[in-house]
N, C-alpha and C positions, 0 to 999 in steps of 0.2 A: 665577594660582590657577585651575586646571580643575575642571569640576563633576564630579560623580560620572559614572561610566561608563554606558553604556548597558545595560540587561540582557539575558540570552538570550530572557526573556518577551516585552520589547519587540521584540527583534528579530525573534522567531516570529509575533508577532503582525502586526507589516508585512508580510512577505511574506505572509501568509496572506490578507490585504488589495490585494495584486499581482493584478489580475485577468488582463492582458495574457499568454499562456501563454510566451513568447518570455524576457519580463520576469521571470515568476515563477521561471522555469529559473535565469535568471544570479542572483536576487535570492537563492534557496536555496544556492547554491554561493558565494556571498560570505558568507552566515551563518554557513556550515559554514567555511571557512577565518578567518572571525573567532573563531567557538570555539574550533577548535583553534589558534588562535595567541595564545589566552588574552585576547583584547581585549573580552569580553563577559563582565559579571558574573553568578553563578549566583544569579539573583533572578528570580522570576515574580510580579511586579507589576503586573501587568493583565489583564483577563480577555480569554479569546478570543473571536472571534467565534463567533455562532451559525453561519454558512455561512462557507465561503471566498470570495473574490472571483474570478470566471471569465470568460473571454472571453464575448463574445457569443455566439458560435457554438464548439461543436453545442448543438443544442437536446437538452436534456435531458427525458427522457419515463419513465414508469413501465418496470421491467423487461417487466411483461407487456404492455406496449404495442409491444415492439421485436419487428421481423421477422424471423424465422430467418435465417441467414447461410447455410445450407447447409454443402457440404462446400470451399468456396471454390477449384472449377476454374477458373471464370471470372475475367477480368480484374476485373469488379465484384466478383466475390466474395473475390477475392486483397485488394482495395481494403478491402471492409468487415472482413475481417479482422483487418488492420493497423490499420485506423482504430480497432477496439474493442479491441485492446491499446494503442493510445496512449492512449486515454482513460481505459483501469484506470490507466495508468503516471502519468498526469498527474493521475486524482484521489489517487493512492497518495501524491505528494509530500504534499498537504496532508492526508492521513490522520496521514502521520509526523510531521510539523509541529503537528497537532492534539494528537498524541499528546505531543509534547513539553511544549507552552505549557499544556495541559489539566493534566497530571497531574505534570509534572518536578517541581514545588514540593514534592511529597509521596514523592518516591520518592530511592533513590540517584543521587548524581551520574552513574554509571554507566548509568541510565535516559537521560537527556538524552544522553551520548556514544553509545550504540548508537542511538537513532531520530535523531538528527541524520546520522548515518552512512547511515541507510536512508533519511532523506529525499535526499541526496544522490545515492545509488543509483538512487532513481525519477526524479530528473532527469535522468540520464544516461542512463537507460532511454527516458525519454519524449523525449530529444532524437534518440536514436537511430532511434527509430520514426517522428517527425515528418519525419524526414530520409529513411527508408524510405517513407512516403509521396511526398514529394515529386519521389523519384526514379520513380515508377509515376504523376506528373502528378497529384497530389490532394493535402492536405495536412488536417491534423489540424482539425474544425470544417466538412469537407465534408459529413460524415453525420449522422445523429440519433445522441444514445447514451443509455445509460440511467443512470437517477440514483440506485441502488440501492444502490451502493458508499458514498456521505455519509449515506443512511438508516442505514446500520450505527451510524456514527460518532454519528448526533443520539441513536440508541435508548441508547446506552452511554455517554454523556456524563456521569453521574454517578458511575461507578465504574472505576477503572484495571482492576479484575480483570474486571468484564465488556467491557470495550475489550478488553484483551489476548485474550479467550477468542474473540471474534468475529474481529477484524479480522485480527491474525497467523497465529491456532491455526485458524480457520475460512477464511476468505476467500482469506490468501496461502497457506495450505495446499493451497487447491482446484488453487491456479496449478500447485503442485508434481505434482499428480495429471494435470492436463491438459494441462501444456506438453510434456511426452514426445511426446503423440500430435500435436500440433500442428508439433512440432518434425520428426517422422518425414513428415507431409504436405509440409511445406515443402520437407523436401532431394527427396522424390519428385517435386515441381514442379522439382527442378535450380535452387533457390533457393539457392544457397551462401550469400550477404548475409544471405537470413533467418535461415537455419539460424545463423549462426554470431550474431546478433541473439539469438536466443531462447536459445541453450545460455549465452550472459553473463547471461540476465535469469534463467534457472532457476537457476546457481550462486550469484547472488545472492542470489534468493528462499530459498533455504535458510537461507543467512544470517538472513535476517528472520524466517524462521518459528523460529528458532533464540535469536534476541533476544525475540521473543513470549514464549516458551514459558518460558526462565529466569527471565523477571522474573515473569511469571506464578506461576512454582512457588514463587520464591521471596516473593512477594505471600500467596496463600494460605497457605501455612505458618505466616506471622507472623499470621494469622486463625485459625489452630488445625484447618484445614481439608484434608482430603486432595485432592490436586491433579487426580485423575481423575475424581473424584465430583464434586467442585464445578464442575470444567470443564462437565463434563454437565448439572448443573442450570443453569448459567448459558445452554449452545446453548440447552437446552430452551426458556427464558426470552424468550432475544433473539433466535436467529436464526430466518428467518421461513421459511426453506425447509428440504431434507432432503440430510442426509450420507449419499450413495449412492455405490458403488463405480462404476468402479477407482478403487483407494486406490494410490499411489506408496509402498509400504512401506520400501523405502531409503530416499529420500530423506526419509520424514518421521522416520526413525529418525536420522540424518545432523541431522535440526534439533531431536532431542531430544522428539518426538512419537510417541511407542509405540503401540500399536495399543492399549497397554491403555485409553488414551484413549477411544477408538470402542467398545470392548465395552459391547454391552447399548445403544447408541444410533445406528450408524449401519445 
């Protein structure tokens, strides 16, 4: 006689508490495979950690204390660029997993499907970027990185609508705005491999923002609120920076994040 199967909540917590970067990537892939194969129960029966486990490096600092990278023309500048991107994607694994583990029990099953898919994408993005760094004679953890992304998760740990408003619909959407410019710069450096990596990330991030927007709109409509105005309220309350152009309107529209969300707040 076999005991109860492992819950998806328990499996997510275990990956969040995996500190080694390569081990976290492998554990994320295994988790998503198990979920898609039906080997995990749709249960959320354990609390998520306040912070995920992380590797000993990189050292994390407040964003205001991080040096400016410049345009990345030197070898050192290019390594700093790719290291920064690797840190964003590594943190995004934890953000997607925490989204599932913290809020999945109160949402439709499609919410877990979508954000575990995001976690798998982020793990793949991180692996590509870490490999890129190694071809340049560096590695993830060789440089300091900023702690701001996880601070956004802590600020919104109480409310799924706030988390969706800030993480996919502000932070990831900002990636849609910035990545095309970075892509053109990398192409201008003759870095075809880097350009392919960024193109793949941009395509996937459009889908990630679409997931966030879709679940945000569904959630706030259930609360009887207007999505655009409620999003603006949550951004004013929880986002510490400013929303400023340029905006990639076509990518945002593809993600369901129409310009009407930005009216009066950008």
